[in-house]
N, C-alpha and C positions, 0 to 999 in steps of 0.2 A: 317603297320605290328605291332602287339602288342605281346610283349614277356612277359610271366610271370615267375617270379622265383620260383624255388622249394627248395629242400633241398640244392642244390648247388647254390649258388648266383654267378652269372657271371657279368662281366664288367659293372661297374657303376662308379660313380664318388661322388665327394663331393661338397658341397656347400661352397664355400669360402667367398662369400659376406655376407651370413647369415647362420651361422653354424645351426640354428633351422631348416633348411631344408624345407622351404616353396617351394613346387614344382610348384606353380601357375605361368605360364608364364606371362611376362609383356604385350606380344602380343597375343590376342586370336585368331587371324586367321593368315593363313600363308600369307606372304607378299613376293613374289618373288622380287620385286625390292629392298627390303631392306635385302634380305637374306644373311646370312654369308656364308664363306668357312672355312672348317677344312683341314689342311695339316698335313702330318706327314709321318712316316716310320715305317714298321714292320721289326724289327731286330730279334725277338725270339717268337716263339710260342710253346705252351706246346705240348708234344708228346700225342698219336702217330701222326707222320707226314704222309702224303699221297702224291703220285705222280699221283694218278688216274685220276685227272683233269688237268693234265699238270706237266711240270718240276718244280723243286724247285725254288721258286721265288727269294730268296736271302738267303745268309747264314743263317741258324737257323730257317728259316720259309717255310712253303708251302702255306701260306695264299693266298686266291684267291679274297676275298671281306673284305670290312670294312663297319661299320655303326656307325653313331653317334645315341647314345640312351640317353634317359632320364629316370631317376629312381623316383619314387615317396616314400614318407615316409611309405607308406604301403608295399612296397617291389615289386611293379610293375613298369615295365619300358617299354617304347616303342620305336620303331625305328623312327628316325626323317628324316634320309637321308642316303644313301648308295653310294658306288662306287667300282670300281674294284681296285685291288692291281697290280701295274705295275711290270715289270720284275725286277727292281732294289729294289723292296721292298716299294716304295714310293706310296703315295696315295693323291688324292684330292677330297674332298667330297663337292660338291656344293649344293645349294638351301637348307642351313641348317636354320631353323626358328631361329630368333633372339630373345633376350629376355629370353632365357632358362638358368635355373641352373641345378645343378645335373646331369651333362652330362658327357658322357665318349665315347670313340671310341673302338669299339669292332671289333677284326680280326676274321675271319672265315676260317677254313680248312675244306673242304667238308661239309659246313653247320655247323659245330661244333664251338662253341665260344672257340677260343683257345689262345687269348691274348686280354688284355685290358689296357688302359691307362685313367687316369682321366683329365678331361678338367677343369681348375681351374677358378672359377668366373662365371660371366654372359656372355653368348654369345652376343656380340654387333651387332647391325644393321651394315651391309655392311663391317663388319670386316673380316680379315683373321686370324683365330686362328691357332697357330702352336703347335700342341701336341708333347709331348716327344716321343721319339721312343718307341715302344711296345716292352717290354722285360719281362722276368721272374718277375723282381722287380715290374715294373708298374702294371704287372698282380696281384701279390700278394697285392700291395698297393689298387688297386681298389676293389678287391674281399673282402679284409679287410674291407674297408670303407663300402661296400655294407652291411656287416653284421652289423656294428656299427649303420647304418641307420635303418635297420629292427629291431634292439634291442631297438631303441628308444633313444639312447644315443648320437645322432648326435650334440646335443646342448653342448656336454662336450669336444668335439674335431673338428678337422675340416681336410680336404684333405691336407693341408700344414702341419699340425702337423703330420699326418700319413707319409707324403713324407719325413719329416724331421727326424723322429724316426725310420723308417724301411729302411734297405738297405741290399741287398745280391745279389750274382751273380749266374747266370747260373743254371745248372742242379741240383745244391745242394737244390733248391726250389721245385723240382719235386715232392717230397713226400708231401711237405706241401700243395701245390696247388690241389693235388689230394685227400686231406683229409678234409671233412667238419669239422670234431672235431678240427683238428690242426688250420684251419682257424678261427673257433670260438675263440679258446683260444687266438690267436693273436688279433682278434677284440676286445675281452674283455679286454685284457691286454692294447691295444692301447687307449680305452676309458678311462681306469683308469689312465693311464698316463696323458692323456689330462687333466682329472679332477684334478689330482694332481697339475698340473701347474696352473689351474685355482685357487684352493685354496691357494696355496703358494703366488701368485702375490695378490690375494685379502687380505690375511693376512698382507701382506706388504703394503696395501693401494694402489696398483696399478691397473688400470683398464685395465687388459689385458686378459679378457675371451677369450674364443675359437673363438667367431666370430670377435672380434678385431684382435687377432693375425692372423686370416685368411685375413681379409682386408688388414693388413700391409704387407702380404707376396705375394699378387697377382703378383706385378711386378717381384719379385724375382722368383717366380714359372716360369713366361714366360721366364725370363732369363736362368733359369736352362734348360727349354725345348729347347731353341735356342742353348746353349752351347753343349747339347747332339747331337742335330742334326748336329751341326757344326764340330762334331768330337772330341771335348774335352772329355777327360776320365770321366767315372763316378765318380771316387775319387776326381778329381779335381773339377768337377762341384758340387758335393755333399759338398766338403768343403767350396766352395764359397757360397753355399745355407745356409750352417750352419752360416756362418759369417754374411750373409744378415739377418738372422734371429735375431742373437744377436744384430746387429746394429738397426734394426726395434724395438726390444722390448727396447732397450736402449733410443732410441728416443721417445718412448711412456711414458718414465718415470721410468723404471725399473733399479735399481742400479745392476751393474754386480754381486755383492755378492747375490743378490736376484735371479738373473738368474742361478747362480751356484747352489742355493739351489732348485730352480723349477726343473732343469735338473736333479739333483741328485734324487729327489724325484720321477721324472717320470720314470727314469731308474730302481729305485727299485721297484715300483708298478708294472711296466710292467714284470719285472723278476718274482715277486711274483705270478702273475697271471698264467704266461705260464709255471713255474716250473712243469716238469714232464708231460706236455700237448703237447709238439713238439718235433719233431726228430731234429730240427735245432735251438734249443733254444740258443746255443752259437753265431750262426750268428745273430740271432734276437736281442739279448741283446747288442751286440758289438756296434751298431751304437748310440744307447742312451748314453752307457758310453763314447764313442768318443766325442759325442757332449758335454757332461758334462765337460770332460777335455779340449776341446777347450774354453768353457765358463771360466774355472778356469785360462787357460793361458791369455785369454783376461783381466781377472780380476787383474792379476798380471801386465800385460805389461802396464795397465793405469798408472802406478806409475814409469815407467822406468827413468823418469826425475825428480823425486821428491827427497827429502832428504832420503827417504827410498829405493833409486834405487838399492843398492847393494843387499838388501833383495828381492826386487821385481825381479830383474835379476836372483838371484838364484833360486827362486821359479818357474819363467817363464821357465828356461831351464830344470829344473828337471821334470815339467809338459809335456813339449815337448818330453823328453825321454819316459815318461810314455805313451803318446798317441802313440808313435811309437811302444813300446812294446806291447801294447794291439792290435794294428792293425796286428802285426806279430803273435799273439798268440790267434787269435780268432776262433778256431776250435770248442771248447766246452766251455760250460758255465764255467766248472772246471778250464780250462786254463785261461779264462778271470779273475775269481776270484783270482786265484793264482798270475797272473801278477799284478793286482791291489793291491793286499796286499803287494807284494814285492817292487812296485813303492811308495806306500804310505809310507812304512817304510824309503825308500831312501830319499823321499822329507822331512819327518820329521827331518831326521838328517841334510839334507842340510839347511832347514828353521831355525833349532835350532843354527847352527853354524853361520848362516849369522845373526841371531838375536843378538848373542853374539858380533859379530864383530861390529854391528851396534850400540848396546847399551853400551859395556863395553870394547871395544878394548884396552883402556889404563888403564884398572882397574887391582886390584890384582887378583892373582889367585883365591882366595877365593871369590871375587865378581864375577868373571867370572863363577865360579862353581855354584854359587847360581843363576845367570842369565840363566845359560844352564838348570839347573832343572825347573826353573819356565817356561822356553820356552817350555820344554817338556811336562809340565803340560798343558800349555796354547794349545799347538798343539794337546794334547790327547783330549782337550775339543773341539777343532775345527774339530775333526775327526767325520764327520757327519755320517758315515756309522753305528757307534755305536748307534747312536739315530735312525737310520733307520731299525735296525736289525729286529724288530717286527712289522714293518709298512708294511702291505700288501695291504692297501686301500688308496684312496686319503686323506680321513679325518684323518687316522691315521699318514700318512707321514707329512701333514701339522701341525698336533698336535705335532709331534716330533720336528718340527722346530720352534714352537711358541715362545720360549724363547732362540733359539739357539745362535742367535747373542749377546744377554746380557750376556749369560754365557761365551762365548768366550771373549767378551770385558773385562769381569771382571778378566779373567785369565790373559790376556794382560796386564791390568793395574797392576796386582800384579807383572808381569815380570818387567814391566818398573820401579816399584817402588824398586825392588831389585837391579836394575841397577843404581838407583838415578839419572836417566836421566830426568830431568824436561822439556826438550825440545821435547821429542819424541812425535809423533803423535799417540795416542793410537787407534784412529779410522781408521787410514791408515794401520797400524800393524794388527789390527783386520781383516781387509779385506784381507789382504796378507795371513794370517794364515788360513782364510776360504777358499781362493783360494788353499792354499796348500793342504788342507786335505778335502774339501767338496765334498767328492765323494759319488757314489752310493753304496748300499749294495746289493751284489750279493749272492743268497743263495748257 
């Protein structure tokens, strides 16, 4: 069966092993002996629900059938295999051709595509693929990536990027999922966010383009799906997935301060694109902001056993409070912005006090005052969102950060000189100040 997309793109996936989205299968003919199996569960499908063909199958869904589909770069996608949904919402799709990429599972209610989830990476011969539970969020992610593919920007991001940056729960996404215009905005913003990370990593001399990030995250994506199928909460599973991304990017050669800047830029450009174009902007922008805060915490935590441990601990604790505050105030973009600004000011105060204690604890009041003033100047220099205020595109965001670290380091050097501390590690303090203040700019 061949399904063609129209103005509403439904259910598709991403290519994780090659973000360029070459949809040519590695196996030209169907091979039953080496066919794969895809398993999963349908937890939520989009309204309207119907019981015309039987009772509700599971809480949140009336899906009767599911299909594995493959999407091409031209926007066409075809059914590869299908199966019925069981009474508990689970499914097992057999005889799935192996060697395919750009695949997804689509759930149908009375023949209507009502939920989707991406399959990450290539379907391997004789493998059993466990897809994440189909929910509003996975449907948003899949439809978003479908539009990215159709726009020709799949080389700038990947399904793992989309899953990392987009998170929302339940019926708050109904309006978004019903609107082509809103989905287009989120797709455009997600592509720009991916392009921003590409540019920031490239400027730092790190080979972490979209396809590389995708390859690094295939295992983590499988773990994420398994966690959700096993009953772990979305919040915990997503936190683990975010940590896995930071670990993977670090292992590929990215400094944590570079990851801080890349994630700040990604959140900034995503917000710039979707501003005024979606009814759930606050929910969409919250996850990229939280990801950036997590990266900043990690950047501070790496120095918890160093000579600068007191400064590192103070920054890390303040950032943990900031992340909790943003999670609790993520209803609207204005609330996210207000919370970020409040927490930034608090972190600057904490970091400045800790810097004085680190560099001038036994000095005179005059020296301490000078160090405090120099610390505030350095932290203001480290406030990344002021540099990102006018950056609405990937190139602009990357350009805004081109001399960022050098400027922060220069200000930190002046602070250390004001303290007269010849043993202070300027580079470590620079990274801690970037961790403290390297946040996104929300409009």
